[in-house]
N, C-alpha and C positions, 0 to 999 in steps of 0.2 A: 484782057481787061483787068485781071487780078493785079498784074504788075503796075498798070497805070493807076489803079486805085491806091495801091500801097505807096507809090511814089508821091502821089498828090497828098495822101495822108501825112507822109513825112514832111513834105513842104509846108502844109498847113500847120503842123505841130511846131516845126522849127520857126516859122514866121510868127506864130503866136507868142513864142518865148521872146523872140527879138522885139516884137511890138510891145509885149508886156514890160520888158526892161526899159524900152524907150519911154513908155508911158509913165513908169515909176520914177525914172531918173531924168530923162530929157525934157519931158513936158511939165514937170513940177513947177518950174518958174514961169512957164509961158501961158498956162491956162488955169482957170479956177478949179478948186477941189471937186465940185460937182461934175465938171467936164472930164476930169481924171477918172472919176467913178464910172461915167458913161463909157469912156474909152476902154476901161477894164472889163466892162460888160461885153463889149465886142470881142476882146481877147479871150475871155472865158468861153464864150459860145464857139469861137473858132477852134479852141482846143478841144472842147467837148466833141465837136464834129470831126476833128482829126482823129480822135480816139475811136469814134464810131466807124470811120472809114477803115481804120486798121482792123477792126473786128469784121466789117463787111468783106474786106479783101482776103481775110484768112479763114473765114468759116465756110464749112460745107453745108450749113443749115439753111443758107439763103440761095435760092436758085439764081443762075447766071443772069437771066432776064431782069429779075428783081434787083440784083446787084448793080446792073447797068443803070436802071431807072434811079435807084438810090444815089448812085454816084453823081448823076447830073443834078438831081434835086439838091443834094448837099453842096455841090460846087456852086451852083447859082444861089442857093440859100445863104451860104457863108459870104459870097461876094456881095449880095444885096443887103443882108442883115448886118454882118460885122463891118463890111466895107463902108456902108452908109453911116454906121455909128462912128467909125473912125473919122470920117469927114465931118459929121455933125459936131463931134467933140472938139475938133480942132478948127472949127469954122472961122474963128477969129484970126487964125494964122494965115489964111489964104485969101486970094482975091475972088475965088469962086464961092458963091453962096450955096452951101450944101443943103440948106433948108429947102431949096427949090426942088431937090430930088429926095427929100426926106420920106416921101410916100413909098419909096421902095423898101424901107426898113420892115414894115409889116408884111410886105410881099415875101421878102426873104425869110422872115420868121415862119410864114405859112408854108413855104417850100420845105423848110427844115421839119416842120410838124408832119407834112405829107410824107417825107422820107421815112420818118419813124413809123408812120401808119402803114407804109408798104412793108416794112420789116415785120410789123405786128401781124398783118394779114398773111404774110409768108409763113410765119411761125404757126399760125392757126391751121394752115394747110399741110403741115408736116404730119405724115402718117405715123401712127403708133408702131407700125410694123418696121419702121426704119430705125428702131432702137432709141426713140426719144420719148 
């Protein structure tokens, strides 16, 4: 599971940089400034969670079961949150109306919050005897 987490973290980080550059350069002439800012929000949260997954994949402070749960919460959270934001920000460029699935944005945000909550609870369970 650790290798999978680290690979996905790398992919999320890499694609957030690619999407950020695309948003800053490729979309400037195509969508309004407020949509660019919305797109950048999706990029920023994707990168935050790529970094979080790097931590989750490399730390021994989080139990394997919690790592697995966090991995899935973050994956679906980024997909729903950042993915829907990308669609909503570029809605005028496609034939599909991303506003019809805009309800998944807060669901994705909630999944990301829950992932952080799992990490928090896991840290609370760390025994002082383990050197922490």
